[in-house]
C-alpha positions, 0 to 999 in steps of 0.5 A: 485724748491728745497730747495738745489737749492734755498740755492745754489743761495743764496750761490753764491749770497753771495760769488760774487767772486765765489767758487769751485764746492767742496766749494759749496758742503761742504756749501750744504751738508757737511754730505755726501762724495764728490762722493755723493755731486757731484752726488747731485751738478749738478743736483741742479745746473741744477734746478737752472738754469732751474728755473732762467735763464740757464746762470745765473750760470757761471764757470770761471777758476774753479769757480761758480758765478752769471753771472755779466751781470745780475743785481740783488738786494740782500738785505743782500748787500743793509743792509751791504751797509747802515750799513757802511754808517750809522756808519760813522757819526750821522747826517741825512744821518747817520739816513736816512741809519740806517732807511733803513737798519732796514727796510730791515731786516725782518727775520734772514739770511737763516733761512732754512739753518743750515750750519756753513757759513749761521749761521756766516752770521746770527750772523754778520747781527743780531749783526749789527742790534742790533748796528743799532737798539741802534744808531737809538733809541739813535738818536730818544731819542735825537730828543725827539721822545720816542715812536719810541725810545722805540719801537727800544729799544724793538726790540734790546731787542727781539734780545738780552734780555740781552743787557744792553745798550738797558735796559738802553736806555728803562729806 
């Protein structure tokens, strides 16, 4: 129903342990004073609950969080889980985890949000994607799947045009 409600949902999905109201306000509206932030917080929370479910966001010991009774699929968590699985080895299981993680990454995290918290996540996931692309490109190269390797190296260069590893791999 509103951009702020959507971003609030992502904040709560990202910080599963919960956040205090003032932390959420600082993430959503860093430029406003605390009173104005409180005035924006509750209507935004209401819009989020109205759009999804009235008990989706709960408050527990002063922390706002997504209700753990709801089952949610969040591609950022899936991406991170697959990234960890793929970094433990360079076998078929790691290859499959890399392919799935790369497939999940369609755009940079929450591009509509200019907050520092979102930018930090964007940088981390871009860095992890670059690692995945380079590892999978090398894997494909060793498997003599040169067209796939080339595509992965080119995608890596789209993320970071100055990455020497991608240039070397492409050559």
